[in-house]
C-alpha positions, 0 to 999 in steps of 0.5 A: 729336340728334333723329332725322330723317324722310327722304322721297324726293319724296312717298314716306316712307322712315322716321325714322332716326338720323344714323348710319343716314342717314350709312351709307345715303348711303355704301351708296347706299340714300339719295341726296343729293337725298332730303329730311329734317326733324327737330323744330325745323326750319321747312322740309324740306331736302336731305340734302346740305344737312345739315352733318353729312352733308356728308362722306357726300354728297361721298363718295357723289358721288365714288364713283359708278360710272356716271352714269345716262346710259343703257345702250348699247341706248338709244344704238343710233343712234350705236353701231349696232343689233346692237353696241348689243344685244350690248354691253347684253347683255354689260353686264347679264349680266356687270356688272349693278350697273354696268348698272342704275346706268347704266340710265335710270329713266325715258324711255319704255317703247318702248326696254326693251320692244323690247330685252326682246321681241328677247332674249326671243324669241331665247331662246324660239324657240331653246329651242323648236327644241332641244325639237323637235330632240331630240323628233324623235329618236323621231318616226320610230317614229310610225305616220305620221312625215310627218304628225307632222313637218308638224304639228310644223312648223306648230306651230313656225311659229305659235309663232315668229310669236306669240313677240314678242306672248307675250313682250311680254304677259309683260313687262307682266304680270310687271312689274305683279306685281313692282311690286305686290310692291315696294309691299307690302314698301315698296320701290317708290320709283319708278314702274312704268316703272322696274320695267318697265325692270329686267324688260325688260332682265333678260329680254332679256339672260337669255333668250338663255342658253336657246340652250345645250342641256339646261341653258340654260333652267335657268341663264337662269331662275336668273340672271334672278332674281339680276339682277332682285334686283340691278336692283330694288335699284339702280333703286329705291334699296332694300336688296338684302333688300327686292328679294329678298323682292319677287322671291321673294314670288310664288313664296312665295305660290304655294307657300303656296297649293299647300300649303293646297290639298294639305292641304285635299285630303288632309283631304278624301280622309282624311275620305272614306276614314273615311266608308267604314269 
């Protein structure tokens, strides 16, 4: 049989064999509402309407873990503000696959933005307090410890006031970079809003880990990367491999630029040394 072209809306997913499509339906890479066409067909039709994929689409529907009814945070009027936040945080941290399967892919930016700002600010402010606390151990050796303490206090107040704005800006910039990377690897099957939702719920859930002294920040950073990979794979319905590449691409590019600059600087220094001899 001829291979089948598969699209999701206006996005072309590629040309695949029947076995590849059957496997993709079973793993969640494709969904029954994706459309397909092969030579000889007069119109496109849903994969669910292909007789050869009937069993796979039925199994996909039967094995769906959680419908995309939204995270607890988006039902906070019903659950209560604090319980909704805590339940969302627990779900994202402990069962991210279920959380991002349940997450609404659209519905506005305000809910995820608020969650991301609250959770992100909590982690940022607590980690700042830890740094000031541990840094103050040597403050009393300063010539003017009172002035130093006042300066640190003023700086802390300013940082606390600006923390929500800083977190919000970082969420938009980070989501934009990540969505661009998804587009480069062919994984942006949904809009920027979907990527923003993944990033916001990830940051809002992992940043509070920074309240743990010493190692909290490192753990939060690592778990943030893991959750973004899982979240993007679920939300954009792509392979985990593509999601990992998209998440790590900015790091790879930065490391490559640093390497190039280091090599160029090294060559320049070496040439200058040779010129003196």
